[in-house]
N, C-alpha and C positions, 0 to 999 in steps of 0.2 A: 384790806379796802382795794387793792389792785385784783385781787381775785374774784370780789363782787362785781367791779367793773367788767371785766373779761366775761365773766358767767352772764351778767346783763346782755351783752352785745352778742353772746352766742345764742343765747335763748331767743332774742328779737330777730336774730338774722334767720333761724331756722323758722319762726314763726311767719315773716314775710315770705319765705321761701315756700314753704305751705299752703299760704294762701294765695298765692301766685299759680303755684300749680293746682290748686282745686279750681280756681277761677277760670283757668285756661283749659279745663277739662270740661267743666259745666257748660261753659259758653260754647264749646267745640261741639257738644253732644246736643246740647239743644237747638243749634243753628244745622248742623247737618242732616238730622234725624227728620225735617220738616220738608224736603224737597225731592222731587223725582219725575218719573213718567208716570207711573199708574196712581190713579186718584183713589184714594181709601173710600167705602162706604159712608155715607151720611154727610160729605162734605158738597158745599153748593159753591158754584162758580162767583166769584165777585166782579167787579169792574175794575179792582185794583192791580195794577201791573208796577213790578220794582225793579230796578236793575240791581242784579248782585253786585255788591263793591269787590269781592273778590275775583269773579271770573269774568265780570262786566256782561253778562247774559241777562236777558230778560226773562222774568218769573212771574206767573200768573199765580193771583192768591186765591185759594179755597177755603172756605170757611165752615166749619161745623158748629151749627148753632146751640145743639145739646151740650157739648163740652168747652167751648169756646176757643178751640183749637183751631189754629191755621195750617195751611198745606200749601209750599210752593212748588208749583210746576213749570218746567221750562216751557216758554214761549217758542213758537218755530218763527 
C-alpha cells in the first residue's frame, strides 16, 4: 500500500514538472518571436500600442489580415 502511494506522488510530481516546463517553453517561444525591428511582408500597422511588462518598452502592433498573426515592433 505504501509503495502505491509513493509511486502515485512520484508520477504526479513528474507530470507537474513536465507540464510546467512545456508551458514555460511554449509561452517563451510564442512571445519572443513576435517582435523586433524589421516588419515582415504582409503586416499592416495598427493604432494599438502596448507596453511590454518585462522590459517596460512601448511596442507598436502590426497585423497580418491573411493569417491573423500579430507582430510587435519597438516604438522610438
